[in-house]
N, CA, C and O atoms as CSV, one atom per row, in Angstrom:
chain,resi,resn,atom,element,x,y,z
A,1,MET,N,N,0.846,-1.164,0.000
A,1,MET,CA,C,0.000,0.000,0.000
A,1,MET,C,C,0.897,1.235,0.000
A,1,MET,O,O,1.700,1.428,0.913
A,2,ARG,N,N,0.757,2.055,-1.016
A,2,ARG,CA,C,1.511,3.309,-1.085
A,2,ARG,C,C,0.687,4.395,-0.423
A,2,ARG,O,O,-0.528,4.466,-0.611
A,3,CYS,N,N,1.341,5.228,0.341
A,3,CYS,CA,C,0.600,6.309,0.984
A,3,CYS,C,C,0.990,7.632,0.345
A,3,CYS,O,O,2.131,7.820,-0.076
A,4,ASN,N,N,0.051,8.526,0.278
A,4,ASN,CA,C,0.269,9.853,-0.262
A,4,ASN,C,C,0.568,10.771,0.910
A,4,ASN,O,O,-0.339,11.156,1.648
A,5,MET,N,N,1.841,11.126,1.085
A,5,MET,CA,C,2.259,11.924,2.238
A,5,MET,C,C,1.557,13.281,2.284
A,5,MET,O,O,1.391,13.847,3.365
A,6,ALA,N,N,1.143,13.812,1.138
A,6,ALA,CA,C,0.459,15.103,1.129
A,6,ALA,C,C,-0.895,15.007,1.834
A,6,ALA,O,O,-1.403,16.013,2.331
A,7,ARG,N,N,-1.479,13.818,1.883
A,7,ARG,CA,C,-2.785,13.630,2.509
A,7,ARG,C,C,-2.669,13.145,3.951
A,7,ARG,O,O,-3.688,12.914,4.602
A,8,MET,N,N,-1.469,12.988,4.454
A,8,MET,CA,C,-1.250,12.465,5.805
A,8,MET,C,C,-1.205,13.586,6.835
A,8,MET,O,O,-0.745,14.692,6.548
A,9,LYS,N,N,-1.682,13.289,8.024
A,9,LYS,CA,C,-1.554,14.190,9.166
A,9,LYS,C,C,-0.433,13.633,10.028
A,9,LYS,O,O,-0.415,12.443,10.340
A,10,ARG,N,N,0.480,14.473,10.405
A,10,ARG,CA,C,1.613,14.051,11.229
A,10,ARG,C,C,1.158,13.890,12.669
A,10,ARG,O,O,0.404,14.714,13.185
A,11,LEU,N,N,1.620,12.825,13.318
A,11,LEU,CA,C,1.236,12.523,14.686
A,11,LEU,C,C,2.462,12.016,15.427
A,11,LEU,O,O,3.224,11.206,14.899
A,12,GLN,N,N,2.646,12.482,16.619
A,12,GLN,CA,C,3.758,12.027,17.456
A,12,GLN,C,C,3.190,11.246,18.620
A,12,GLN,O,O,2.276,11.719,19.296
A,13,ILE,N,N,3.721,10.046,18.868
A,13,ILE,CA,C,3.261,9.225,19.980
A,13,ILE,C,C,4.453,8.770,20.812
A,13,ILE,O,O,5.592,8.772,20.344
A,14,SER,N,N,4.177,8.385,22.035
A,14,SER,CA,C,5.209,7.848,22.921
A,14,SER,C,C,4.898,6.382,23.178
A,14,SER,O,O,3.748,6.021,23.430
A,15,LEU,N,N,5.918,5.543,23.114
A,15,LEU,CA,C,5.763,4.112,23.326
A,15,LEU,C,C,6.747,3.624,24.370
A,15,LEU,O,O,7.845,4.162,24.511
A,16,GLU,N,N,6.340,2.599,25.098
A,16,GLU,CA,C,7.268,1.936,25.995
A,16,GLU,C,C,8.347,1.274,25.142
A,16,GLU,O,O,8.068,0.873,24.012
A,17,PRO,N,N,9.569,1.150,25.655
A,17,PRO,CA,C,10.660,0.562,24.870
A,17,PRO,C,C,10.327,-0.821,24.302
A,17,PRO,O,O,10.678,-1.113,23.159
A,18,GLU,N,N,9.658,-1.672,25.079
A,18,GLU,CA,C,9.336,-3.019,24.594
A,18,GLU,C,C,8.353,-2.964,23.430
A,18,GLU,O,O,8.492,-3.719,22.467
A,19,LEU,N,N,7.359,-2.078,23.508
A,19,LEU,CA,C,6.396,-1.932,22.429
A,19,LEU,C,C,7.075,-1.384,21.178
A,19,LEU,O,O,6.767,-1.814,20.066
A,20,ASP,N,N,7.987,-0.447,21.353
A,20,ASP,CA,C,8.736,0.085,20.221
A,20,ASP,C,C,9.584,-1.011,19.578
A,20,ASP,O,O,9.712,-1.065,18.355
A,21,HIS,N,N,10.157,-1.876,20.396
A,21,HIS,CA,C,10.959,-2.992,19.872
A,21,HIS,C,C,10.070,-3.940,19.060
A,21,HIS,O,O,10.458,-4.385,17.979
A,22,GLN,N,N,8.890,-4.245,19.578
A,22,GLN,CA,C,7.962,-5.118,18.851
A,22,GLN,C,C,7.534,-4.479,17.534
A,22,GLN,O,O,7.437,-5.157,16.510
A,23,LEU,N,N,7.281,-3.184,17.565
A,23,LEU,CA,C,6.908,-2.451,16.363
A,23,LEU,C,C,8.028,-2.501,15.338
A,23,LEU,O,O,7.784,-2.730,14.153
A,24,GLU,N,N,9.249,-2.288,15.791
A,24,GLU,CA,C,10.409,-2.325,14.905
A,24,GLU,C,C,10.569,-3.710,14.269
A,24,GLU,O,O,10.848,-3.825,13.076
A,25,GLU,N,N,10.390,-4.752,15.076
A,25,GLU,CA,C,10.506,-6.124,14.556
A,25,GLU,C,C,9.441,-6.411,13.506
A,25,GLU,O,O,9.731,-6.998,12.463
A,26,ARG,N,N,8.207,-5.994,13.782
A,26,ARG,CA,C,7.123,-6.227,12.819
A,26,ARG,C,C,7.387,-5.488,11.518
A,26,ARG,O,O,7.168,-6.029,10.434
A,27,ALA,N,N,7.859,-4.253,11.626
A,27,ALA,CA,C,8.167,-3.468,10.430
A,27,ALA,C,C,9.275,-4.140,9.621
A,27,ALA,O,O,9.219,-4.184,8.392
A,28,ARG,N,N,10.268,-4.656,10.316
A,28,ARG,CA,C,11.362,-5.339,9.625
A,28,ARG,C,C,10.850,-6.589,8.920
A,28,ARG,O,O,11.198,-6.832,7.765
A,29,LEU,N,N,10.034,-7.376,9.596
A,29,LEU,CA,C,9.499,-8.607,9.002
A,29,LEU,C,C,8.618,-8.323,7.788
A,29,LEU,O,O,8.657,-9.049,6.795
A,30,GLU,N,N,7.824,-7.259,7.881
A,30,GLU,CA,C,6.908,-6.924,6.793
A,30,GLU,C,C,7.552,-6.023,5.742
A,30,GLU,O,O,6.949,-5.719,4.712
A,31,GLN,N,N,8.771,-5.606,6.017
A,31,GLN,CA,C,9.545,-4.740,5.112
A,31,GLN,C,C,8.788,-3.446,4.793
A,31,GLN,O,O,8.680,-3.023,3.643
A,32,VAL,N,N,8.276,-2.846,5.859
A,32,VAL,CA,C,7.604,-1.548,5.755
A,32,VAL,C,C,8.098,-0.674,6.898
A,32,VAL,O,O,8.821,-1.138,7.780
A,33,SER,N,N,7.710,0.572,6.877
A,33,SER,CA,C,8.102,1.479,7.959
A,33,SER,C,C,7.289,1.197,9.217
A,33,SER,O,O,6.233,0.567,9.163
A,34,LYS,N,N,7.799,1.671,10.344
A,34,LYS,CA,C,7.062,1.557,11.593
A,34,LYS,C,C,5.743,2.320,11.474
A,34,LYS,O,O,4.716,1.874,11.987
A,35,ALA,N,N,5.773,3.455,10.805
A,35,ALA,CA,C,4.550,4.248,10.619
A,35,ALA,C,C,3.493,3.443,9.856
A,35,ALA,O,O,2.304,3.526,10.165
A,36,GLU,N,N,3.926,2.671,8.867
A,36,GLU,CA,C,2.978,1.865,8.093
A,36,GLU,C,C,2.370,0.759,8.950
A,36,GLU,O,O,1.184,0.456,8.819
A,37,VAL,N,N,3.168,0.158,9.821
A,37,VAL,CA,C,2.643,-0.863,10.736
A,37,VAL,C,C,1.601,-0.230,11.654
A,37,VAL,O,O,0.547,-0.820,11.890
A,38,VAL,N,N,1.880,0.948,12.167
A,38,VAL,CA,C,0.931,1.645,13.038
A,38,VAL,C,C,-0.352,1.955,12.270
A,38,VAL,O,O,-1.447,1.728,12.783
A,39,ARG,N,N,-0.229,2.472,11.043
A,39,ARG,CA,C,-1.420,2.789,10.237
A,39,ARG,C,C,-2.267,1.545,10.015
A,39,ARG,O,O,-3.484,1.584,10.198
A,40,ARG,N,N,-1.638,0.444,9.621
A,40,ARG,CA,C,-2.384,-0.803,9.380
A,40,ARG,C,C,-3.072,-1.282,10.658
A,40,ARG,O,O,-4.229,-1.702,10.637
A,41,SER,N,N,-2.339,-1.212,11.767
A,41,SER,CA,C,-2.905,-1.665,13.037
A,41,SER,C,C,-4.104,-0.808,13.441
A,41,SER,O,O,-5.125,-1.326,13.894
A,42,LEU,N,N,-3.970,0.494,13.273
A,42,LEU,CA,C,-5.071,1.386,13.620
A,42,LEU,C,C,-6.277,1.147,12.714
A,42,LEU,O,O,-7.413,1.130,13.188
A,43,LYS,N,N,-6.039,0.963,11.421
A,43,LYS,CA,C,-7.152,0.699,10.505
A,43,LYS,C,C,-7.902,-0.554,10.927
A,43,LYS,O,O,-9.133,-0.578,10.906
A,44,GLU,N,N,-7.171,-1.594,11.309
A,44,GLU,CA,C,-7.804,-2.844,11.744
A,44,GLU,C,C,-8.547,-2.639,13.062
A,44,GLU,O,O,-9.684,-3.087,13.210
A,45,GLN,N,N,-7.923,-1.978,13.999
A,45,GLN,CA,C,-8.518,-1.776,15.326
A,45,GLN,C,C,-9.737,-0.859,15.277
A,45,GLN,O,O,-10.677,-1.039,16.051
A,46,LEU,N,N,-9.730,0.106,14.388
A,46,LEU,CA,C,-10.787,1.107,14.354
A,46,LEU,C,C,-11.881,0.821,13.329
A,46,LEU,O,O,-12.730,1.675,13.070
A,47,LYS,N,N,-11.862,-0.382,12.744
A,47,LYS,CA,C,-12.933,-0.754,11.822
A,47,LYS,C,C,-14.259,-0.633,12.554
A,47,LYS,O,O,-14.349,-0.951,13.740
A,48,PRO,N,N,-15.284,-0.175,11.854
A,48,PRO,CA,C,-16.587,-0.089,12.516
A,48,PRO,C,C,-17.015,-1.471,13.001
A,48,PRO,O,O,-16.860,-2.466,12.295
A,49,ALA,N,N,-17.546,-1.514,14.197
A,49,ALA,CA,C,-18.043,-2.774,14.746
A,49,ALA,C,C,-19.302,-3.184,13.996
A,49,ALA,O,O,-20.038,-2.338,13.488
A,50,VAL,N,N,-19.536,-4.470,13.933
A,50,VAL,CA,C,-20.759,-4.965,13.318
A,50,VAL,C,C,-21.929,-4.524,14.187
A,50,VAL,O,O,-21.928,-4.730,15.401
A,51,ARG,N,N,-22.907,-3.925,13.564
A,51,ARG,CA,C,-24.095,-3.525,14.325
A,51,ARG,C,C,-24.746,-4.771,14.897
A,51,ARG,O,O,-24.869,-5.787,14.213
A,52,LEU,N,N,-25.157,-4.693,16.139
A,52,LEU,CA,C,-25.756,-5.837,16.817
A,52,LEU,C,C,-26.905,-6.424,15.999
A,52,LEU,O,O,-27.051,-7.643,15.909
A,53,GLU,N,N,-27.704,-5.565,15.414
A,53,GLU,CA,C,-28.856,-6.030,14.629
A,53,GLU,C,C,-28.436,-6.817,13.392
A,53,GLU,O,O,-29.214,-7.620,12.877
A,54,ASP,N,N,-27.202,-6.595,12.907
A,54,ASP,CA,C,-26.709,-7.289,11.717
A,54,ASP,C,C,-25.952,-8.563,12.052
A,54,ASP,O,O,-25.568,-9.306,11.149
A,55,ASP,N,N,-25.733,-8.825,13.320
A,55,ASP,CA,C,-24.993,-10.012,13.746
A,55,ASP,C,C,-25.901,-11.236,13.614
A,55,ASP,O,O,-26.969,-11.274,14.225
A,56,PRO,N,N,-25.493,-12.240,12.824
A,56,PRO,CA,C,-26.345,-13.419,12.642
A,56,PRO,C,C,-26.706,-14.115,13.948
A,56,PRO,O,O,-27.817,-14.625,14.091
A,57,LEU,N,N,-25.776,-14.141,14.905
A,57,LEU,CA,C,-26.071,-14.781,16.181
A,57,LEU,C,C,-27.154,-14.010,16.941
A,57,LEU,O,O,-28.041,-14.609,17.549
A,58,PHE,N,N,-27.075,-12.695,16.902
A,58,PHE,CA,C,-28.087,-11.874,17.571
A,58,PHE,C,C,-29.463,-12.124,16.967
A,58,PHE,O,O,-30.464,-12.110,17.683
A,59,GLN,N,N,-29.520,-12.352,15.667
A,59,GLN,CA,C,-30.791,-12.574,14.990
A,59,GLN,C,C,-31.459,-13.868,15.445
A,59,GLN,O,O,-32.660,-14.052,15.248
A,60,MET,N,N,-30.680,-14.768,16.055
A,60,MET,CA,C,-31.245,-16.019,16.553
A,60,MET,C,C,-31.978,-15.832,17.876
A,60,MET,O,O,-32.819,-16.658,18.231
A,61,PHE,N,N,-31.678,-14.766,18.610
A,61,PHE,CA,C,-32.333,-14.539,19.896
A,61,PHE,C,C,-33.838,-14.449,19.711
A,61,PHE,O,O,-34.334,-13.805,18.786
A,62,GLY,N,N,-34.531,-15.093,20.588
A,62,GLY,CA,C,-35.984,-15.033,20.545
A,62,GLY,C,C,-36.611,-16.051,19.612
A,62,GLY,O,O,-37.835,-16.100,19.493
A,63,THR,N,N,-35.800,-16.866,18.945
A,63,THR,CA,C,-36.356,-17.844,18.020
A,63,THR,C,C,-36.647,-19.176,18.690
A,63,THR,O,O,-37.325,-20.026,18.114
A,64,GLY,N,N,-36.140,-19.363,19.901
A,64,GLY,CA,C,-36.360,-20.624,20.612
A,64,GLY,C,C,-37.741,-20.684,21.232
A,64,GLY,O,O,-38.452,-19.684,21.324
A,65,THR,N,N,-38.101,-21.896,21.659
A,65,THR,CA,C,-39.411,-22.070,22.275
A,65,THR,C,C,-39.299,-22.415,23.750
A,65,THR,O,O,-40.309,-22.652,24.413
A,66,GLY,N,N,-38.075,-22.446,24.268
A,66,GLY,CA,C,-37.883,-22.791,25.669
A,66,GLY,C,C,-38.403,-21.706,26.590
A,66,GLY,O,O,-38.657,-20.575,26.175
A,67,GLU,N,N,-38.553,-22.076,27.842
A,67,GLU,CA,C,-39.055,-21.125,28.827
A,67,GLU,C,C,-37.938,-20.547,29.675
A,67,GLU,O,O,-38.201,-19.774,30.597
A,68,GLY,N,N,-36.711,-20.901,29.387
A,68,GLY,CA,C,-35.595,-20.383,30.157
A,68,GLY,C,C,-35.362,-21.198,31.412
A,68,GLY,O,O,-36.009,-22.223,31.630
A,69,LEU,N,N,-34.442,-20.742,32.228
A,69,LEU,CA,C,-34.135,-21.425,33.476
A,69,LEU,C,C,-35.223,-21.160,34.504
A,69,LEU,O,O,-35.764,-20.060,34.604
A,70,LYS,N,N,-35.517,-22.186,35.248
A,70,LYS,CA,C,-36.451,-22.036,36.367
A,70,LYS,C,C,-35.633,-21.696,37.604
A,70,LYS,O,O,-34.443,-22.007,37.650
A,71,PRO,N,N,-36.228,-21.077,38.594
A,71,PRO,CA,C,-35.487,-20.754,39.815
A,71,PRO,C,C,-34.799,-21.997,40.379
A,71,PRO,O,O,-35.414,-23.055,40.512
A,72,GLY,N,N,-33.535,-21.855,40.703
A,72,GLY,CA,C,-32.766,-22.960,41.261
A,72,GLY,C,C,-32.070,-23.811,40.215
A,72,GLY,O,O,-31.216,-24.621,40.576
A,73,GLU,N,N,-32.396,-23.666,38.926
A,73,GLU,CA,C,-31.729,-24.444,37.884
A,73,GLU,C,C,-30.370,-23.824,37.579
A,73,GLU,O,O,-30.159,-22.623,37.745
A,74,ASN,N,N,-29.474,-24.661,37.138
A,74,ASN,CA,C,-28.119,-24.219,36.812
A,74,ASN,C,C,-27.840,-24.571,35.367
A,74,ASN,O,O,-28.035,-25.716,34.962
A,75,ILE,N,N,-27.390,-23.614,34.588
A,75,ILE,CA,C,-27.144,-23.841,33.164
A,75,ILE,C,C,-26.123,-24.955,32.941
A,75,ILE,O,O,-26.245,-25.719,31.983
A,76,ASP,N,N,-25.115,-25.057,33.815
A,76,ASP,CA,C,-24.119,-26.113,33.655
A,76,ASP,C,C,-24.743,-27.494,33.822
A,76,ASP,O,O,-24.364,-28.438,33.127
A,77,GLU,N,N,-25.706,-27.615,34.748
A,77,GLU,CA,C,-26.383,-28.888,34.933
A,77,GLU,C,C,-27.178,-29.257,33.687
A,77,GLU,O,O,-27.234,-30.427,33.308
A,78,ILE,N,N,-27.779,-28.288,33.064
A,78,ILE,CA,C,-28.576,-28.537,31.867
A,78,ILE,C,C,-27.670,-28.890,30.693
A,78,ILE,O,O,-27.934,-29.854,29.975
A,79,VAL,N,N,-26.619,-28.127,30.495
A,79,VAL,CA,C,-25.732,-28.336,29.350
A,79,VAL,C,C,-24.870,-29.570,29.526
A,79,VAL,O,O,-24.745,-30.379,28.607
A,80,TYR,N,N,-24.264,-29.724,30.716
A,80,TYR,CA,C,-23.283,-30.785,30.919
A,80,TYR,C,C,-23.821,-31.975,31.710
A,80,TYR,O,O,-23.149,-33.001,31.814
A,81,GLY,N,N,-25.017,-31.850,32.263
A,81,GLY,CA,C,-25.595,-32.953,32.999
A,81,GLY,C,C,-24.921,-33.212,34.338
A,81,GLY,O,O,-24.982,-34.328,34.855
A,82,ARG,N,N,-24.293,-32.217,34.895
A,82,ARG,CA,C,-23.642,-32.372,36.187
A,82,ARG,C,C,-23.692,-31.047,36.923
A,82,ARG,O,O,-23.925,-29.991,36.333
A,83,LYS,N,N,-23.471,-31.127,38.200
A,83,LYS,CA,C,-23.452,-29.902,39.001
A,83,LYS,C,C,-22.156,-29.157,38.722
A,83,LYS,O,O,-21.094,-29.768,38.596
A,84,ALA,N,N,-22.247,-27.846,38.627
A,84,ALA,CA,C,-21.062,-27.017,38.399
A,84,ALA,C,C,-20.218,-26.968,39.657
A,84,ALA,O,O,-20.750,-26.995,40.767
A,85,ASP,N,N,-18.909,-26.898,39.491
A,85,ASP,CA,C,-18.015,-26.724,40.630
A,85,ASP,C,C,-18.222,-25.326,41.177
A,85,ASP,O,O,-18.193,-24.348,40.430
A,86,ARG,N,N,-18.428,-25.234,42.454
A,86,ARG,CA,C,-18.600,-23.924,43.101
A,86,ARG,C,C,-17.287,-23.565,43.766
A,86,ARG,O,O,-16.729,-24.370,44.512
A,87,HIS,N,N,-16.793,-22.382,43.511
A,87,HIS,CA,C,-15.520,-21.938,44.107
A,87,HIS,C,C,-15.784,-21.053,45.275
A,87,HIS,O,O,-14.846,-20.576,45.913
């Protein structure tokens, strides 16, 4: 990915020495600048989250016919057929 420096905003950050070392190693392995590793990482981290309504698992909620747990029931007993270890 080529970046257009004219469109970039300059940013200065402070890193712990170990994090800077990890960043340097990743940049060396990927044969890119440390700034490029930071940009890629930020793009990945800041991707918009999937809206809950669009999550296929969320869409399954409410589709069951069960009545839920009754008072005193334990989900582990239902799922695993045994009493859960209490700590």
